[in-house]
N, C-alpha and C positions, 0 to 999 in steps of 0.2 A: 504494500500500500504506500503510495507516494504521500508527500507532505499535504497536498491539497485534499486527497482522499481521507487522510487521517483527521484533518480539521473538520471535514464534512461528517465523518463518523462520530467525532466527539460532540458535534452540535446535535446530531441525530440522537445520541444517547442522552444528552442534557434535556432535549425536548421530550423524549419519552419519559424520563424520570420526573420531570416537571408535571407532565400530564398525569402520570400515575399518582403523584403526591396529592393531587386534587380530588382523588376518588376515595370513597369510604373503604374500610377494610372489607366489608361484605361484598362490595362491588369488585374489589381486587381479587378476592377469593373466587368469586364467580368467573372472572376473566381468566384466572389461573386454570380453573377446571376446564373452561372452553378451549384454552390454548393447548392444554395437555391432550384433550380429546382430539383436537385437530392434528397435532403432531403425531400422536399414536396412530391415528387413522392413516395419515400419509405414509408412515413407516410400515405399518402392517400390510398395506396394499401395494407398496412399492411404487406409488404414483406421485413422485415428487422430484424436484430439482434439488440436488445436494446443497447448492449455494443458497437456495430459498429456505432450507431448513437450518443449515449449520453455518452459513456465510456471515460476514461481518454485520449485515443488516437483517439477518434471518430470524426465523421464528424462535429458535432456541435462545439466541441472544436476547430477544425481547422478553422471553420467559424468565431468564436470569435477572433482568432488570426489574421485572414485575415482582419476583421473589424478594429482591433486595428491599423494595418499598413495602411489601407485605410485612417483612420482619421489622422494618422501621416502625410501621404503624402498630404492630403487636407490642413492641417494647414501649412505645408511647402510652399504650393502654394497660401497661403492667402485665402483659402476657409474655410467656417464653417465646423466643424466636423458633421457627420451624427449621429443622435440619433436613434440607432437601437433598435427594440424591442427584448426582450429576447425570445428565443425559449423554 
């Protein structure tokens, strides 16, 4: 990834994190469930583009960012963070 792509990627991540932080924990958990179902469906049926799933802007990276914010919100609410398995 060149410098311009890295800058774009960092901005994309910042925007995603900002968007997730505006959502409630319940909404984030629902989004997490939907994203996991989508990713699992793609992998189970083999009908996916590898970059779309695992790439720098892919579904798995979005899921990891979502998990980060879920755990931030859980800690804010006095709950234990969830220890997620890596995909």
